[in-house]
Structure formats: C-alpha cells, structure tokens
SEMARPA-232342 format. One line per 5 residues: number of its first residue (from 1); for each residue x, y, z of N, C-alpha, C. Coordinates in nm, 2 decimals, decimal comma. Layout:
N
NUM	X/Y/Z/X/Y/Z/X/Y/Z; ... $
END
This chain:
150
1	2,10/17,86/4,50/2,24/17,84/4,52/2,26/17,69/4,49; 2,37/17,66/4,42/2,40/17,53/4,38/2,52/17,48/4,46; 2,51/17,35/4,50/2,63/17,30/4,57/2,71/17,21/4,48; 2,83/17,22/4,49/2,92/17,13/4,40/2,93/17,00/4,46; 2,92/16,90/4,38/2,93/16,76/4,42/3,07/16,71/4,39 $
6	3,14/16,67/4,49/3,27/16,61/4,47/3,26/16,46/4,46; 3,31/16,40/4,36/3,30/16,26/4,34/3,39/16,19/4,45; 3,34/16,07/4,49/3,41/15,99/4,59/3,46/15,86/4,52; 3,57/15,81/4,57/3,62/15,68/4,51/3,51/15,57/4,53; 3,51/15,48/4,43/3,41/15,37/4,43/3,43/15,29/4,56 $
11	3,31/15,26/4,63/3,31/15,17/4,75/3,33/15,25/4,87; 3,34/15,38/4,87/3,35/15,45/5,00/3,24/15,55/5,01; 3,22/15,60/5,13/3,12/15,70/5,15/3,19/15,84/5,15; 3,11/15,95/5,15/3,18/16,08/5,16/3,27/16,09/5,28; 3,25/16,02/5,39/3,34/16,03/5,50/3,47/15,95/5,49 $
16	3,47/15,87/5,38/3,59/15,79/5,36/3,59/15,65/5,42; 3,49/15,61/5,49/3,48/15,47/5,54/3,41/15,39/5,44; 3,43/15,26/5,45/3,36/15,16/5,36/3,21/15,15/5,41; 3,12/15,11/5,32/2,98/15,11/5,36/2,95/15,00/5,46; 3,03/14,90/5,47/3,01/14,79/5,57/3,06/14,83/5,71 $
21	3,13/14,94/5,72/3,18/14,98/5,85/3,33/14,95/5,86; 3,39/14,98/5,98/3,53/14,96/5,99/3,56/14,81/5,98; 3,68/14,78/5,93/3,73/14,65/5,93/3,77/14,60/6,07; 3,80/14,47/6,08/3,84/14,41/6,21/3,97/14,48/6,26; 4,05/14,51/6,17/4,18/14,58/6,21/4,16/14,72/6,26 $
26	4,05/14,78/6,23/4,02/14,92/6,27/3,95/14,92/6,41; 3,90/14,81/6,46/3,83/14,81/6,58/3,92/14,76/6,70; 3,88/14,80/6,82/3,96/14,77/6,94/3,92/14,63/6,98; 4,01/14,57/7,06/3,98/14,44/7,12/3,85/14,43/7,19; 3,82/14,54/7,27/3,70/14,55/7,34/3,58/14,55/7,25 $
31	3,58/14,61/7,14/3,47/14,61/7,05/3,45/14,47/6,99; 3,56/14,41/6,95/3,55/14,27/6,90/3,49/14,17/7,00; 3,54/14,18/7,12/3,48/14,10/7,23/3,34/14,13/7,25; 3,30/14,25/7,25/3,16/14,29/7,27/3,08/14,23/7,16; 3,13/14,24/7,03/3,05/14,18/6,92/3,04/14,03/6,93 $
36	3,14/13,96/6,97/3,14/13,82/6,99/3,04/13,78/7,10; 3,04/13,86/7,21/2,95/13,83/7,32/2,81/13,85/7,27; 2,78/13,96/7,20/2,65/13,99/7,15/2,60/13,88/7,05; 2,69/13,83/6,97/2,66/13,72/6,87/2,63/13,59/6,95; 2,71/13,56/7,05/2,68/13,44/7,13/2,55/13,45/7,21 $
41	2,52/13,57/7,26/2,39/13,59/7,32/2,28/13,57/7,23; 2,29/13,62/7,11/2,18/13,61/7,01/2,17/13,46/6,97; 2,28/13,39/6,95/2,28/13,25/6,92/2,21/13,17/7,03; 2,24/13,20/7,16/2,18/13,12/7,27/2,03/13,15/7,28; 1,99/13,28/7,25/1,85/13,31/7,25/1,77/13,23/7,14 $
46	1,84/13,23/7,02/1,77/13,16/6,91/1,76/13,01/6,94; 1,87/12,95/7,01/1,86/12,81/7,04/1,75/12,78/7,15; 1,74/12,87/7,24/1,63/12,86/7,34/1,49/12,86/7,28; 1,48/12,96/7,19/1,35/12,97/7,12/1,32/12,84/7,03; 1,42/12,79/6,97/1,40/12,67/6,89/1,36/12,55/6,98 $
51	1,43/12,54/7,10/1,40/12,44/7,19/1,26/12,45/7,24; 1,21/12,57/7,27/1,08/12,59/7,32/0,98/12,55/7,21; 1,00/12,59/7,09/0,91/12,55/6,98/0,90/12,40/6,96; 1,02/12,33/6,96/1,01/12,19/6,94/0,95/12,12/7,06; 0,98/12,17/7,18/0,92/12,11/7,30/0,77/12,13/7,30 $
56	0,72/12,24/7,26/0,58/12,27/7,26/0,51/12,17/7,15; 0,58/12,15/7,04/0,52/12,07/6,94/0,52/11,92/6,99; 0,62/11,87/7,05/0,63/11,74/7,11/0,52/11,72/7,22; 0,51/11,82/7,30/0,41/11,82/7,41/0,27/11,81/7,36; 0,24/11,89/7,25/0,11/11,88/7,19/0,08/11,75/7,13 $
61	0,18/11,69/7,07/0,15/11,55/7,01/0,13/11,45/7,12; 0,21/11,46/7,23/0,20/11,36/7,34/0,07/11,39/7,41; 0,03/11,51/7,43/-0,10/11,54/7,49/-0,22/11,49/7,41; -0,21/11,51/7,28/-0,32/11,46/7,19/-0,33/11,31/7,20; -0,21/11,24/7,20/-0,21/11,09/7,21/-0,27/11,05/7,35 $
66	-0,23/11,12/7,45/-0,29/11,08/7,59/-0,44/11,11/7,59; -0,49/11,21/7,53/-0,63/11,24/7,53/-0,71/11,13/7,45; -0,65/11,09/7,34/-0,71/10,99/7,26/-0,71/10,85/7,34; -0,60/10,82/7,40/-0,60/10,70/7,48/-0,71/10,71/7,59; -0,72/10,82/7,66/-0,82/10,83/7,77/-0,96/10,82/7,72 $
71	-0,99/10,89/7,61/-1,13/10,88/7,55/-1,16/10,74/7,51; -1,07/10,68/7,44/-1,10/10,54/7,40/-1,11/10,44/7,51; -1,03/10,47/7,62/-1,04/10,38/7,74/-1,18/10,39/7,81; -1,23/10,51/7,82/-1,36/10,53/7,88/-1,47/10,46/7,80; -1,47/10,49/7,67/-1,57/10,43/7,58/-1,56/10,28/7,58 $
76	-1,44/10,24/7,56/-1,41/10,09/7,56/-1,44/10,02/7,69; -1,42/10,09/7,80/-1,45/10,03/7,93/-1,60/9,99/7,94; -1,69/10,08/7,90/-1,83/10,05/7,91/-1,87/9,94/7,82; -1,82/9,94/7,70/-1,85/9,84/7,60/-1,80/9,70/7,65; -1,68/9,70/7,69/-1,62/9,58/7,74/-1,68/9,52/7,86 $
81	-1,73/9,61/7,95/-1,80/9,56/8,07/-1,92/9,48/8,04; -2,00/9,54/7,95/-2,13/9,47/7,91/-2,10/9,34/7,83; -2,00/9,35/7,74/-1,97/9,23/7,66/-1,91/9,12/7,75; -1,83/9,16/7,85/-1,77/9,06/7,94/-1,88/8,99/8,03; -1,98/9,07/8,07/-2,09/9,01/8,15/-2,17/8,91/8,06 $
86	-2,19/8,95/7,94/-2,26/8,87/7,84/-2,19/8,74/7,82; -2,05/8,75/7,79/-1,97/8,63/7,77/-1,97/8,54/7,89; -1,95/8,60/8,01/-1,95/8,53/8,13/-2,07/8,45/8,15; -2,19/8,51/8,13/-2,32/8,44/8,14/-2,34/8,33/8,04; -2,29/8,36/7,91/-2,30/8,26/7,81/-2,22/8,14/7,83 $
91	-2,09/8,16/7,87/-2,00/8,05/7,91/-2,05/7,98/8,04; -2,10/8,06/8,13/-2,15/8,00/8,25/-2,26/7,89/8,24; -2,34/7,91/8,14/-2,44/7,80/8,12/-2,38/7,67/8,07; -2,26/7,68/8,01/-2,19/7,56/7,96/-2,09/7,50/8,05; -2,01/7,58/8,12/-1,90/7,53/8,21/-1,91/7,58/8,35 $
96	-2,01/7,65/8,38/-2,03/7,70/8,52/-1,98/7,84/8,53; -2,04/7,91/8,62/-2,01/8,06/8,63/-1,87/8,08/8,69; -1,82/8,00/8,77/-1,68/8,02/8,83/-1,58/8,00/8,72; -1,59/7,90/8,64/-1,49/7,87/8,53/-1,51/7,98/8,42; -1,63/8,02/8,40/-1,65/8,12/8,29/-1,59/8,25/8,33 $
101	-1,60/8,29/8,46/-1,54/8,41/8,51/-1,38/8,40/8,49; -1,32/8,29/8,52/-1,18/8,27/8,50/-1,14/8,29/8,36; -1,21/8,23/8,27/-1,18/8,24/8,12/-1,19/8,38/8,08; -1,30/8,45/8,12/-1,31/8,59/8,08/-1,20/8,68/8,14; -1,16/8,65/8,26/-1,05/8,72/8,32/-0,92/8,70/8,25 $
106	-0,89/8,58/8,21/-0,77/8,55/8,13/-0,77/8,62/8,00; -0,88/8,62/7,93/-0,89/8,69/7,80/-0,86/8,84/7,82; -0,91/8,90/7,93/-0,88/9,04/7,95/-0,74/9,07/7,99; -0,67/8,97/8,05/-0,53/8,99/8,09/-0,45/8,99/7,96; -0,48/8,90/7,87/-0,41/8,90/7,74/-0,43/9,03/7,66 $
111	-0,56/9,08/7,66/-0,59/9,20/7,59/-0,51/9,32/7,65; -0,50/9,32/7,79/-0,43/9,43/7,85/-0,28/9,43/7,82; -0,22/9,31/7,81/-0,08/9,30/7,77/-0,06/9,35/7,63; -0,15/9,32/7,53/-0,13/9,36/7,40/-0,15/9,51/7,39; -0,24/9,57/7,46/-0,26/9,71/7,46/-0,15/9,79/7,52 $
116	-0,09/9,73/7,63/0,02/9,80/7,69/0,14/9,80/7,60; 0,17/9,69/7,52/0,28/9,69/7,43/0,25/9,79/7,31; 0,13/9,80/7,27/0,10/9,90/7,16/0,12/10,04/7,21; 0,08/10,07/7,33/0,09/10,21/7,39/0,24/10,24/7,41; 0,32/10,14/7,45/0,46/10,16/7,47/0,53/10,20/7,33 $
121	0,50/10,13/7,23/0,56/10,15/7,10/0,51/10,29/7,05; 0,39/10,33/7,08/0,34/10,46/7,04/0,42/10,57/7,11; 0,45/10,56/7,23/0,53/10,66/7,30/0,67/10,67/7,25; 0,72/10,56/7,20/0,86/10,56/7,14/0,86/10,66/7,02; 0,75/10,68/6,95/0,75/10,76/6,84/0,76/10,91/6,87 $
126	0,74/10,95/7,00/0,75/11,09/7,04/0,89/11,13/7,04; 0,93/11,22/6,95/1,07/11,26/6,94/1,09/11,38/7,04; 1,22/11,39/7,08/1,25/11,50/7,17/1,27/11,63/7,09; 1,39/11,68/7,09/1,43/11,81/7,03/1,54/11,78/6,93; 1,50/11,72/6,82/1,61/11,68/6,72/1,68/11,80/6,66 $
131	1,61/11,90/6,61/1,68/12,01/6,55/1,76/12,09/6,65; 1,71/12,11/6,77/1,79/12,18/6,87/1,91/12,11/6,90; 1,90/11,98/6,92/2,02/11,90/6,94/2,12/11,91/6,83; 2,08/11,91/6,71/2,17/11,92/6,59/2,24/12,05/6,59; 2,16/12,16/6,61/2,22/12,29/6,60/2,31/12,32/6,72 $
136	2,28/12,27/6,84/2,37/12,29/6,96/2,50/12,22/6,94; 2,50/12,11/6,87/2,62/12,04/6,84/2,71/12,12/6,75; 2,66/12,21/6,67/2,74/12,29/6,58/2,80/12,41/6,64; 2,76/12,45/6,76/2,81/12,57/6,83/2,96/12,57/6,85; 3,02/12,46/6,90/3,17/12,46/6,91/3,24/12,48/6,78 $
141	3,19/12,42/6,67/3,26/12,45/6,54/3,24/12,59/6,50; 3,12/12,65/6,52/3,09/12,78/6,48/3,18/12,88/6,56; 3,21/12,85/6,69/3,30/12,94/6,76/3,44/12,93/6,71; 3,48/12,82/6,66/3,62/12,80/6,60/3,63/12,85/6,46; 3,51/12,88/6,40/3,51/12,93/6,26/3,51/12,82/6,16 $
146	3,47/12,70/6,20/3,47/12,58/6,12/3,32/12,54/6,08; 3,23/12,63/6,09/3,09/12,60/6,07/3,07/12,56/5,93; 3,00/12,45/5,91/2,97/12,41/5,77/2,84/12,48/5,72; 2,85/12,52/5,60/2,74/12,60/5,54/2,63/12,50/5,49; 2,50/12,53/5,51/2,40/12,44/5,46/2,39/12,43/5,31 $
END
C-alpha cells in the first residue's frame, strides 16, 4: 500500500508550524516570562560555575605559593641558624661576643624586611575573579537586549 506524499510549503513542517517553534507573538505572556526566568536561571548557574572555577584556580595558586614559602622557610631556617652562629663566633673573636650578636641580629632584621616586601608583592599577583567580574557586569545590558557580541 502506498501513501501519497503531499508537499508542504518551504520552511514549514507538515503541521504548519515553523521548525523553530512558535514566534513570540504566538506565545502567551506567561510562556515568555517563564522562558526569561529559565534563561536568567541558566545564566546565574553559569556565572556561579565560572566563579567556582576561577576561585579554585586562584586558591590553588595561592596554596602552592604558601607551600613553597613554608618549605623554603623551614630549610632556610636551619641553614641560617648554623650560619648565624658561625658568623657570631667569627665576629666575636674580633669585636666581642655581645657586639657580634647585635651585628648578626641587625643583619637578620634587614633580611626579614626584604623578604616581607617580596612576599607582599608576590601576594599582589594573585588575581581574584576577573572573568566572572567582567561577565557579571554584562548582565544588565543583556537583560536590556544591548549585549555586545564577542
């Protein structure tokens, strides 16, 4: 048994609707609001996921830097203690142990200040959530329909 095929106008389905679905004029206000609400919900979920990813990346970098600082501090502490004692005794034979202790202490105070400044500048390089901030700033324009295309 053969079925007759009736041609349909170009761009429509056999039921007469367009392939992309009903147009905005064909939908009720409730359907439009529902779609906008769903789109906003999707947008917010995507922004939260982006924020999580950026935060995790920044936290990993900061954690790695902190671990490296800690490891170098422990190793350096032992080396510097022995070198400090050696310097103290070497200077002590020339200027006395009291004065040599003061000189070694001042040298370490200077070193501590330099290291603190270097650590501070290193922490400034940890960025927050730059992409999330940029895309969140675009949300009001997107809601108005003024979103710029990349």
